[in-house]
MARVO-248494 format. One record per residue (C-alpha): residue in three letters; x, z, y. Coordinates in Angstrom, 3 decimals. Each point is the difference from the previous one (the first is absolute). Layout:
BEGIN
res;x;z;y
ALA;X;Z;Y
...
***
This chain:
BEGIN
res;x;z;y
MET;73.461;63.708;47.251
ARG;-0.069;-3.117;2.092
HIS;1.933;-1.907;-2.654
GLN;-2.392;1.018;-2.724
HIS;-2.979;-1.043;2.111
ASN;1.484;-3.374;0.699
SER;0.762;-0.652;-3.681
ALA;-3.630;0.744;-0.956
ILE;-1.318;-2.900;2.105
PRO;1.508;-2.771;-2.164
ILE;-1.308;1.681;-3.123
VAL;-3.580;0.019;1.377
LEU;0.258;-3.621;1.057
LEU;1.311;-0.965;-3.397
SER;-2.886;1.757;-1.708
VAL;-2.505;-1.795;2.226
LEU;1.589;-3.348;-0.671
MET;0.125;0.621;-3.725
GLY;-3.684;0.990;-0.023
PHE;-0.935;-3.107;1.963
SER;2.033;-2.137;-2.372
VAL;-1.694;1.533;-3.044
ALA;-3.446;-0.579;1.575
CYS;0.826;-3.607;0.745
SER;1.339;-0.444;-3.478
LYS;-3.202;1.419;-1.521
HIS;-2.165;-2.218;2.215
SER;2.019;-3.053;-0.941
ASN;-0.175;0.913;-3.688
ASP;-3.828;0.488;0.160
GLU;-0.439;-3.384;1.644
THR;2.140;-1.650;-2.677
ILE;-1.998;1.656;-2.763
SER;-3.321;-1.159;1.525
LYS;1.111;-3.597;0.488
ASP;1.559;-0.202;-3.460
ILE;-3.134;1.300;-1.735
GLN;-2.221;-2.312;2.074
SER;2.097;-3.008;-1.011
LYS;-0.118;0.907;-3.681
VAL;-3.768;0.490;0.148
SER;-0.458;-3.429;1.581
ALA;2.198;-1.664;-2.629
ASP;-1.438;1.666;-3.109
PRO;-2.778;-2.121;-1.717
GLU;-2.116;3.106;-0.669
THR;0.070;1.373;3.547
LYS;0.468;-3.036;2.248
ASP;-3.744;-0.334;0.679
SER;-0.348;3.653;1.045
GLN;-0.361;0.915;3.665
VAL;2.441;2.958;0.170
ASN;1.839;1.785;2.801
VAL;3.224;1.873;-0.884
THR;1.485;2.799;2.139
ALA;2.817;2.459;-0.676
LYS;0.975;3.265;1.680
ASP;2.984;2.024;-1.111
GLY;-0.004;-2.043;-3.190
LYS;-3.661;0.708;-0.850
VAL;-1.920;-3.248;-0.465
THR;-3.672;-0.295;0.948
LEU;-2.067;-2.923;-1.277
THR;-3.311;-0.923;1.666
GLY;-2.394;-2.946;-0.162
ASN;-1.891;-1.884;-2.699
VAL;1.214;-1.194;-3.376
SER;-1.608;-2.660;-2.161
SER;-0.192;1.980;-3.270
PRO;0.971;3.285;-1.667
ALA;2.908;-1.797;-1.654
ALA;1.247;-1.132;3.407
GLN;-0.291;3.565;1.270
GLN;2.165;1.313;-2.839
LYS;2.560;-2.735;0.549
LEU;0.122;0.826;3.712
GLU;0.782;3.668;-0.701
GLN;2.697;-1.024;-2.477
ILE;1.721;-2.219;2.573
ALA;-0.064;2.813;2.577
ARG;1.331;2.684;-2.387
GLU;2.853;-2.244;-1.199
GLU;1.133;-0.729;3.561
PRO;3.491;1.442;0.672
GLY;-0.203;2.826;2.527
ALA;-3.712;0.672;-0.540
ALA;-0.585;3.755;-0.286
GLY;-3.666;-0.202;-1.003
VAL;-3.090;-2.199;0.121
ASP;-3.388;0.746;1.501
ASP;-2.341;-2.742;-1.237
GLN;-3.090;-0.220;2.220
THR;-0.952;-3.531;-0.980
VAL;-3.535;-0.894;-1.127
VAL;-1.036;-2.496;-2.642
GLN;-2.134;-2.522;1.870
PRO;-3.451;-0.376;-1.717
GLY;-0.620;-3.471;-1.370
ALA;3.495;-1.250;0.724
GLN;0.897;-0.342;-3.659
ALA;-3.211;-1.867;-0.789
MET;0.529;-2.256;2.994
GLN;3.507;-0.855;-1.128
ALA;-1.240;-0.751;-3.512
ALA;-2.715;-2.256;1.397
GLN;2.517;-1.856;2.162
ALA;2.337;-0.447;-2.932
ALA;-2.746;-1.220;-2.335
PRO;-0.298;-3.781;-0.267
ALA;-2.959;-1.605;1.715
PRO;-2.909;-0.607;-2.388
VAL;-0.338;-3.555;-1.190
GLU;-3.365;-1.408;0.981
ALA;-1.920;-1.714;-2.742
PRO;-0.925;-3.598;0.825
LYS;-3.443;-0.255;1.501
PRO;-2.560;-1.680;-2.244
GLU;-0.969;-3.498;1.000
PRO;-3.595;-0.859;0.960
ILE;-2.078;-1.961;-2.502
VAL;-0.682;-3.572;1.097
ILE;-2.693;-2.099;-1.666
PRO;0.691;-3.579;1.103
ALA;-2.433;-2.548;1.358
GLY;-1.382;-2.190;-2.754
THR;-0.752;2.946;-2.286
VAL;-3.402;-0.322;-1.655
LEU;-2.418;2.945;0.143
THR;-2.804;-0.212;-2.568
VAL;-2.851;2.354;0.837
ILE;-3.328;1.082;-1.491
THR;-2.796;0.179;2.562
GLY;-1.899;3.239;0.227
GLN;-3.235;-1.528;1.318
ALA;-1.999;-3.212;-0.064
LEU;0.848;-2.579;2.643
GLY;-1.763;-3.228;0.867
SER;-0.600;-2.702;2.559
LYS;-3.518;1.337;0.529
ALA;0.341;3.681;-0.874
SER;3.134;0.675;2.075
THR;0.561;-0.171;3.750
THR;2.979;-1.269;1.982
GLY;2.363;2.881;0.804
GLN;-1.229;2.151;-2.857
ALA;2.627;2.134;-1.724
PHE;0.260;0.251;-3.755
ILE;1.983;2.109;-2.441
ALA;1.847;-1.123;-3.109
THR;2.623;1.355;-2.379
LEU;3.261;-1.558;-1.127
ALA;-0.572;-1.576;-3.425
GLN;3.640;0.060;-1.070
PRO;3.171;1.679;1.288
VAL;2.407;-1.763;2.334
GLY;3.733;0.521;-0.409
ALA;2.916;-0.100;2.428
GLY;3.659;0.697;-0.689
GLY;-0.613;0.422;-3.700
ARG;-2.534;2.804;0.475
THR;-3.726;0.277;0.645
ALA;-0.670;-0.158;3.725
LEU;-3.799;-0.303;-0.026
PRO;-1.677;1.749;-2.936
LYS;-3.035;-1.293;-1.812
GLY;-3.167;1.494;1.458
ALA;1.358;0.281;3.557
THR;-2.812;-0.229;2.557
VAL;-0.093;-3.274;1.922
SER;-2.144;-0.726;3.057
GLY;-1.178;-3.422;1.089
THR;-2.283;-1.684;2.453
VAL;-2.619;-2.747;-0.161
VAL;1.401;-2.510;2.460
THR;-2.969;-2.361;-0.304
ALA;-3.368;0.402;-1.725
LYS;-2.462;-2.860;0.494
ALA;-3.059;-0.528;-2.168
LYS;-0.796;-3.495;-1.302
GLY;-3.143;-1.591;1.358
LYS;-2.761;-1.125;-2.342
ILE;0.255;-3.639;1.029
LYS;3.317;-0.536;1.735
GLY;3.041;1.859;1.207
GLU;2.588;1.778;-2.095
GLY;0.516;3.510;-1.193
GLN;3.370;1.568;0.736
LEU;1.755;3.232;-0.951
ASP;3.532;0.687;1.290
LEU;1.851;3.170;-1.003
MET;3.323;1.585;0.951
LEU;1.809;3.224;-0.908
THR;1.008;2.282;2.872
SER;1.597;3.185;-1.389
ILE;1.130;1.844;-3.117
SER;0.351;3.739;-0.684
VAL;3.040;1.258;-1.912
ARG;0.958;3.652;-0.648
GLY;-2.424;1.303;2.612
HIS;1.048;-2.429;2.748
THR;-1.767;-3.159;1.143
TYR;2.009;-3.087;1.008
PRO;-1.319;-3.118;1.746
ILE;0.502;-3.263;-1.884
LYS;-0.489;-3.687;0.766
THR;-1.242;-2.403;-2.638
ASN;-1.248;-3.551;-0.270
LEU;-3.663;-0.821;0.609
LEU;-2.019;-0.376;-3.200
SER;-2.723;-2.486;0.910
SER;-3.017;-0.998;-2.125
THR;-2.544;-2.603;1.130
GLU;-3.087;-1.677;-1.394
LYS;-0.897;-3.466;1.280
GLY;-2.732;-2.570;-0.579
LYS;-1.850;0.206;-3.270
GLY;1.668;3.034;-1.439
LYS;3.635;-1.157;0.159
ARG;2.210;3.027;0.229
THR;3.701;0.254;0.713
ALA;2.461;2.811;0.469
ALA;3.317;-0.163;1.791
THR;2.666;2.188;1.545
THR;1.372;-0.649;3.453
GLY;2.608;1.524;2.245
GLY;3.714;0.667;-0.261
GLY;0.778;-3.033;-2.117
ALA;-0.058;2.121;-3.144
ALA;-0.724;-1.813;-3.240
GLY;-3.031;1.402;-1.745
GLY;-3.690;-0.464;-0.586
ALA;-3.130;1.650;-1.324
LEU;-2.143;-1.783;-2.563
ILE;-3.752;0.475;0.125
GLY;-1.128;0.570;-3.566
GLY;-3.609;0.172;-1.091
LEU;-1.651;0.599;3.358
ALA;-3.609;0.008;-1.021
GLY;-2.609;1.523;2.184
GLY;1.403;3.481;0.457
GLY;-0.322;1.248;-3.567
LYS;2.143;2.898;-1.169
GLY;2.373;-2.374;-1.713
ALA;0.660;-2.068;3.110
GLY;3.398;0.300;1.688
ILE;3.194;-1.618;1.198
GLY;2.798;0.111;-2.537
ALA;3.383;0.336;1.680
LEU;2.389;-2.734;-1.069
VAL;3.240;-0.477;1.906
GLY;2.153;-3.074;-0.616
ALA;2.815;-1.746;1.773
GLY;-1.153;-2.683;2.367
ALA;-3.710;0.710;-0.427
GLY;-1.214;-0.362;3.561
LEU;-3.569;-0.966;-0.789
VAL;-1.764;0.485;-3.306
GLY;-3.627;0.222;-0.961
GLY;-2.860;-1.692;-1.835
ALA;-3.341;-1.673;0.500
PHE;-3.185;1.900;-0.665
THR;-3.671;-0.755;0.326
GLY;-2.757;2.080;1.429
ASN;-0.763;1.376;3.407
LYS;2.028;3.227;-0.239
GLN;1.758;2.295;2.449
ILE;3.629;1.101;-0.469
GLU;-0.241;3.338;-1.744
LEU;2.745;2.297;-1.249
PRO;-1.261;2.978;-1.986
ALA;1.830;3.313;-0.018
GLU;3.155;0.081;-2.171
SER;0.847;-3.634;0.710
ALA;3.713;-0.794;-0.335
LEU;1.570;-1.720;3.023
SER;3.583;-0.937;0.750
PHE;1.535;0.068;3.464
THR;3.543;-0.852;1.098
LEU;2.024;2.021;2.517
THR;0.871;-2.168;2.999
SER;2.304;2.676;1.463
SER;2.291;2.410;-1.792
LEU;-1.134;3.596;-0.512
THR;2.522;2.784;0.614
LEU;-0.563;3.403;-1.585
PRO;2.084;3.142;0.612
PRO;2.495;1.073;-2.675
ARG;-1.447;1.855;-2.956
GLY;-0.365;3.698;0.593
GLU;-0.681;-0.306;3.724
***
């Protein structure tokens, strides 16, 4: 009896050791399976961007975490099922909302920005011919009075129309002095101050258009300021009749032009008189469409 009892002890110990060895072997095999699957997932182009955790127990593989797309999820399961030693796969991963769209947006090339349109620049020296909307005169007008006119002809810049015909132009009476009956001189000085284009008003600077009457009815007209070549010719000024007016004539080098007249008359410009002014500073307009 004692001999049989003693021989049973080694058998029990051997069984315990064998069981422990099998358990260790299974644990080692599960760890190998997990690491191997994790490495393959990280290396595969379809699954490398997925945030996945891989565990294995007794050969059964459990997948958790987020994947970037349904296709990546399918590929992940395939990798796990094809792993040697894997007894089954429990896929608990979730397709992350918006991940696929985000990846597509990141992969898409950046949009090419269209070149911004350049502003429109009307240079100094450009002539603006306007039609007055009201009567003006050395006696009828007052210094500082504003007047309205319209552009008589379009002005181009860059091969296109920058200022359309009919654009509203504002001006001011810089000087208005009536001529005395016996002595003194009549004077009327005008200048443009702004122009309205496409619903916006822009300040402008022009030369001074000056008309004077001296002595016994001698009248002259001249432009001053900015050194711009140009002049206005008084034509047929005769006592304020409807046909009286200043005809706008612009010519190179014409700094002072005019004529001699008789009679004791004031300087009078009826409505719809044509006058030419020269920009002394450039005018910048925003690009078309703004």
